[in-house]
MIVEX-565873 format. One line per 5 residues: their letters; for each residue x, y, z of C-alpha. Coordinates in nm, 2 decimals, decimal comma. Each point is the difference from the previous one (the first is absolute). Example, Ala and Ser with C-alpha at 12.3 -4.5 7.8 and 13.67 -1.06 7.14 Angstrom:
2
as = 1,23/-0,45/0,78 | 0,14/0,34/-0,07
This chain:
302
msdap = -6,49/2,46/-1,18 | -0,18/-0,21/0,25 | 0,15/-0,33/-0,11 | 0,36/0,12/-0,04 | 0,27/-0,06/0,26
agnwv = 0,05/0,28/0,25 | 0,31/0,21/-0,07 | 0,04/-0,13/-0,35 | 0,26/0,18/-0,22 | -0,26/0,15/-0,23
dryap = -0,17/0,19/0,28 | 0,33/0,10/0,17 | 0,23/0,09/-0,29 | -0,18/0,02/-0,34 | -0,09/0,35/-0,13
awsrp = -0,37/0,08/0,07 | -0,08/0,02/-0,38 | 0,13/-0,35/-0,06 | -0,18/-0,18/0,28 | -0,33/-0,07/-0,17
wlrls = 0,18/-0,16/-0,29 | 0,23/-0,21/0,22 | -0,30/-0,11/0,21 | -0,18/-0,10/-0,32 | 0,30/-0,22/-0,07
radrp = 0,00/-0,13/0,36 | 0,36/0,13/0,04 | -0,10/0,06/0,36 | -0,05/-0,38/0,04 | 0,32/-0,17/-0,13
igtwl = -0,12/-0,35/0,08 | -0,17/-0,04/-0,34 | 0,33/0,09/-0,17 | 0,18/-0,26/0,20 | -0,26/-0,27/-0,08
lllpc = 0,04/0,08/-0,37 | 0,38/0,02/0,02 | 0,08/-0,31/0,20 | -0,13/-0,25/-0,26 | 0,23/0,17/-0,25
wwgig = 0,30/-0,05/0,22 | -0,11/-0,36/0,05 | 0,01/-0,04/-0,38 | 0,35/0,14/-0,02 | 0,11/-0,24/0,27
lamma = -0,15/-0,30/-0,18 | 0,16/0,10/-0,32 | 0,35/0,03/0,16 | -0,06/-0,35/0,16 | -0,09/-0,14/-0,34
daprw = 0,28/0,17/-0,19 | 0,27/0,22/0,17 | 0,01/0,36/0,13 | 0,07/0,28/-0,25 | 0,08/0,36/0,05
fdlwi = -0,32/0,08/-0,19 | -0,20/-0,15/0,29 | 0,09/0,31/0,20 | -0,18/0,21/-0,26 | -0,30/-0,24/-0,01
alacl = -0,03/0,03/0,38 | 0,01/0,38/-0,02 | -0,23/0,02/-0,30 | -0,25/-0,22/0,19 | 0,02/0,24/0,30
igafv = -0,07/0,30/-0,21 | -0,26/-0,19/-0,21 | -0,18/-0,13/0,31 | -0,03/0,35/0,15 | -0,14/0,16/-0,32
mrgag = -0,21/-0,29/-0,11 | -0,15/-0,06/0,34 | -0,08/0,37/0,00 | -0,16/-0,04/-0,34 | -0,20/-0,30/0,11
ctwnd = -0,12/0,18/0,31 | -0,10/0,30/-0,21 | -0,19/-0,22/-0,24 | -0,16/-0,18/0,30 | -0,11/0,33/0,15
itdrd = -0,14/0,12/-0,33 | -0,22/-0,31/-0,04 | -0,09/-0,01/0,38 | -0,06/0,37/0,07 | -0,37/-0,05/0,06
idaqv = 0,06/-0,31/0,22 | 0,28/0,17/0,19 | -0,24/0,29/0,09 | -0,22/-0,25/0,18 | 0,27/-0,17/0,21
srtrs = 0,12/0,17/0,32 | 0,36/-0,10/-0,05 | 0,03/0,12/-0,36 | -0,23/0,31/-0,03 | 0,29/0,23/0,08
rplps = 0,20/-0,11/-0,31 | 0,08/0,27/-0,26 | -0,28/-0,08/-0,25 | -0,30/-0,04/0,23 | 0,12/0,29/0,22
gavtl = 0,04/0,23/-0,31 | 0,37/0,06/0,06 | 0,07/-0,13/-0,36 | -0,24/0,03/-0,30 | -0,08/-0,30/-0,22
kgayg = 0,17/0,17/-0,30 | 0,31/0,06/0,22 | 0,00/-0,36/0,11 | 0,00/-0,13/-0,35 | 0,29/0,23/-0,09
wliaq = 0,20/-0,13/0,30 | -0,08/-0,36/-0,10 | 0,15/0,06/-0,35 | 0,31/0,17/0,14 | 0,08/-0,29/0,23
cligf = -0,06/-0,26/-0,27 | 0,24/0,18/-0,23 | 0,27/0,00/0,26 | -0,06/-0,38/0,05 | 0,01/-0,06/-0,37
villt = 0,34/0,18/-0,04 | 0,14/-0,22/0,28 | -0,14/-0,31/-0,16 | 0,17/0,07/-0,33 | 0,34/-0,06/0,16
lgwaa = -0,08/-0,36/0,10 | 0,00/-0,19/-0,33 | -0,28/-0,12/-0,23 | -0,12/-0,29/0,21 | -0,05/0,23/0,30
iwlgv = -0,16/0,27/-0,22 | -0,26/-0,23/-0,14 | -0,08/-0,13/0,35 | -0,03/0,35/0,13 | -0,24/0,10/-0,27
aslal = -0,21/-0,32/0,07 | -0,02/0,09/0,37 | -0,21/0,31/-0,08 | -0,30/-0,21/-0,07 | 0,01/-0,14/0,35
vaiyp = 0,05/0,35/0,15 | -0,30/0,13/-0,20 | -0,23/-0,29/0,11 | 0,09/-0,01/0,37 | -0,21/0,30/0,13
fakrf = -0,31/-0,15/-0,15 | 0,05/-0,35/0,14 | -0,17/0,08/0,33 | -0,32/0,07/-0,20 | -0,03/-0,34/-0,17
twwpq = 0,19/-0,25/0,22 | 0,05/-0,10/0,36 | 0,37/-0,05/-0,08 | 0,14/0,34/-0,10 | 0,31/-0,09/0,20
vflgl = 0,08/-0,25/-0,28 | 0,00/0,28/-0,25 | 0,22/0,21/0,23 | 0,24/-0,29/0,03 | 0,01/-0,05/-0,38
afnwg = 0,10/0,37/-0,04 | 0,21/0,06/0,30 | 0,23/-0,30/-0,05 | 0,06/0,03/-0,37 | 0,34/0,14/0,08
illay = 0,13/-0,35/0,08 | -0,05/-0,09/-0,37 | 0,12/0,34/-0,13 | 0,32/0,02/0,21 | 0,09/-0,36/-0,07
aahmg = -0,05/0,06/-0,38 | 0,21/0,32/0,02 | 0,29/-0,21/0,12 | -0,05/-0,32/-0,20 | -0,17/0,14/-0,31
rldla = -0,27/-0,27/0,04 | -0,23/-0,17/0,25 | 0,04/-0,34/0,16 | -0,20/-0,21/0,24 | 0,18/0,14/0,31
pvaay = -0,15/0,35/-0,02 | -0,34/-0,13/-0,10 | -0,02/-0,22/0,31 | 0,12/0,29/0,22 | -0,26/0,23/-0,17
lgaia = -0,28/-0,24/0,09 | 0,13/-0,02/0,36 | 0,02/0,38/0,03 | -0,37/0,02/-0,11 | -0,09/-0,22/0,29
wtify = 0,21/0,23/0,22 | -0,20/0,30/-0,13 | -0,33/-0,17/0,08 | 0,14/-0,06/0,35 | 0,11/0,35/0,08
dtiya = -0,27/0,19/-0,19 | -0,28/-0,20/0,17 | 0,15/0,11/0,33 | 0,00/0,36/-0,13 | -0,36/-0,02/-0,13
hqdae = -0,13/-0,09/0,34 | 0,04/0,37/0,09 | -0,28/0,09/-0,25 | -0,22/-0,31/0,03 | -0,29/0,18/0,16
ddali = 0,00/0,30/-0,24 | 0,05/-0,23/-0,29 | -0,31/-0,20/0,10 | -0,21/0,32/0,01 | 0,10/0,11/-0,35
gvrst = 0,02/-0,34/-0,16 | 0,38/-0,02/-0,06 | 0,12/-0,36/0,00 | 0,33/-0,14/0,14 | 0,14/-0,32/0,14
arlfg = -0,03/0,16/0,35 | -0,38/0,01/-0,04 | 0,00/-0,34/-0,17 | 0,20/-0,18/0,28 | -0,15/0,21/0,28
easpr = 0,08/-0,14/0,35 | 0,15/-0,30/-0,17 | 0,30/0,20/-0,13 | 0,23/-0,12/0,28 | -0,07/-0,36/-0,10
ilptf = 0,02/0,06/-0,38 | 0,30/0,22/-0,03 | 0,25/-0,27/0,12 | -0,08/-0,19/-0,32 | 0,11/0,30/-0,21
alvav = 0,31/0,04/0,21 | 0,09/-0,36/-0,06 | -0,06/0,02/-0,37 | 0,21/0,32/-0,02 | 0,29/-0,17/0,19
allgl = -0,02/-0,32/-0,21 | -0,01/0,17/-0,34 | 0,28/0,25/0,09 | 0,21/-0,30/0,12 | -0,08/-0,18/-0,33
gaala = 0,11/0,31/-0,19 | 0,33/0,01/0,19 | 0,05/-0,37/-0,06 | -0,05/0,04/-0,37 | 0,25/0,28/-0,01
grnll = 0,24/-0,27/0,12 | 0,31/0,16/0,17 | 0,09/0,07/0,36 | -0,33/-0,15/0,12 | 0,10/-0,01/0,37
mafag = 0,03/0,38/0,01 | -0,33/0,04/-0,20 | -0,19/-0,24/0,23 | 0,13/0,19/0,30 | -0,18/0,31/-0,14
ilgfa = -0,31/-0,21/-0,07 | 0,00/-0,12/0,36 | 0,04/0,36/0,13 | -0,29/0,11/-0,22 | -0,21/-0,29/0,12
lhlgw = 0,07/0,08/0,37 | -0,10/0,36/-0,06 | -0,34/-0,10/-0,15 | -0,05/-0,24/0,29 | 0,06/0,29/0,24
qlskf = -0,25/0,21/-0,18 | -0,26/-0,27/0,03 | 0,06/-0,03/0,37 | -0,08/0,38/0,04 | -0,28/0,02/-0,25
qpdhg = -0,33/0,14/0,14 | -0,25/0,05/-0,29 | -0,21/0,25/0,20 | 0,29/0,22/0,11 | 0,07/0,25/-0,28
asclr = 0,32/0,16/0,14 | 0,15/-0,35/0,06 | -0,09/-0,11/-0,36 | 0,18/0,31/-0,13 | 0,31/-0,06/0,20
lfrsn = 0,01/-0,37/-0,11 | -0,05/0,10/-0,37 | 0,29/0,25/0,02 | 0,22/-0,26/0,16 | 0,00/-0,20/-0,33
rdagl = 0,28/0,24/-0,11 | 0,22/-0,18/0,25 | -0,11/-0,35/-0,11 | 0,08/0,09/-0,36 | 0,33/0,16/0,08
ilagf = 0,11/-0,32/0,19 | -0,06/-0,20/-0,32 | 0,15/0,26/-0,23 | 0,32/0,01/0,21 | 0,05/-0,37/0,00
lalag = -0,07/-0,05/-0,37 | 0,25/0,28/-0,08 | 0,26/-0,18/0,21 | -0,08/-0,33/-0,17 | 0,05/0,16/-0,33
lv = 0,32/0,18/0,10 | 0,20/-0,28/0,18
């Protein structure tokens, strides 16, 4: 796969027969799973800050890990089904399993259903509030691949879908939603616009040729001047979410500060016309998210 990290575990260790299916789920690129998982862990941290830690939180964290892996895989499979003709026209994506012929369309649909079933079984263990939120998220997942066809802001739809775990994980602990996870959810959407605009700059030229829209194309050379606004909004709303949770704020704000400094570092290195650099910065958001997740967990535990 031309856009997968060199030496990834799928290419090195997975049986040959399984590789097309794992590549269809982007298992060879774990950053997507991290970016889906980390907001879930933020939601658990906020819930522990608002209430108190419970042993069940360990299962919520593990369930979110398994769920993020399979549902990110399902989302990527659905994305590749809907984008198979577009992917065939983009140099970075034409080697993916569907446009390359490694997986048939019928097989991709079967793989999609299998992953969704695993995710649904995991969801059933998290309580009714989380179950209803999980079912509601499917509408966002279904819409996202088409967003680039009708709006210059597909990153907003990605943010709506990818950060839903904040709400779901918080509800799995509390049995309800409060303002704290909603504020954090809105902040995480701004974060997604930030990092996915950086990512989308890799494909800006190809996207322009085939008519695919993105915030990278919308902002163009102004991206380095516009993205700091989204970083500030993300930091402010995540800070508000932590403040609304209301316990051990010093620890939580230390995590917010670390997160903010990481976004600032990314902005200092951002070069819109340098694809390899954009990809490295995009992947580094795992570390930004882990900083915040760690401090929120400590704030909830102490």
